N, C-alpha and C positions, 0 to 999 in steps of 0.2 A: 494603791492601784487607783488609777483615776477612772471616772466613767465617761463614756462618750455617748451622747443623745444624739437622736435623730430628730431635727428640727422641723421636719414634716409630720412626724407620727407622735413625737413627744414620749417616744419609748427608749430604752436604754438599748444599744446596739449590743450585738454578741460578738465577742471576739472569735473570730474563724479560725486564725492562726497567729502565732507568735513568733517574732523573729524573721518576719518577711525581708527581703533585701531591697533595698530603695537606692537607685543611681540619681545623685543629685548632677544635672546637666549645667552647662554654661556656653558661652560663645554660640549664641543663637540655637542652643540645644544640640551641638554637634560633638561636643566633647564631655566625657565623664569628668567631674570634678571632685566628688566623694562618694564613697559606699555608706550606706546607713542600715542599722536593723531598727524595725519598726513592728507595729501589730497591725493585722488587718481585722478590719469589723464590718459586720452587715446588720441591717435593721432587719428585725424579725417579721416586721409588718409589710414595709414597702420594698425590701431588698436593695435600698441604697448602700453602697459601699464606700468605707473610707479606710485611709491608713493614718495612724495615728501614735501616740506614745512612742516617738523617736527615743533613741538612746541619746544619753548625755554628750556623747562624743562620737565622731564617726569612726567607721571600721577601717578606713584608708582614705588618704587624699591623694590628690595628683602629684605631690611632691614626695610621696613613698612609692618610687618604681616598683618595688617587690610586692609591696602589699596590694597595689593596683591589679598587678598581673595575677596574683592569686584570686582576687574577687572578680576580675574579669571573668575567669574560668568558672568560679562560683555561679555568677550571673547567667552564664548560657544555661546551667543546669536548671536554676530556679525560673528561667524564662520558660522552660520545657514544662515545669509543674504549674504555670500560671501564677507565680508567686514572686514575680520581679516587676518593680514599678519604677516609673520615671518621675523626677521631680525637675519639671521645666522651668526655665526662669522666663521672666517679662509676662506682658499680658496674655489673655486667652486669644 
């Protein structure tokens, strides 16, 4: 298991949740390309939050229609829990 450090506080971040759902977006962030599982961390000192420790492979890709539909439904549920994150392409 890897450690995640806060670069502001130089402290190990705390894993708040495992297996959060991440949507990887493309085409100017308008379409979902892949769904991933990752872990959600928070710094105990300053409260900065990060998503890290992604799975080795995506849960679904845009080439797998059935899986994408399944995870689209799961994404609505996770969004209600505040545990859905978007991975956007391009610069900030």
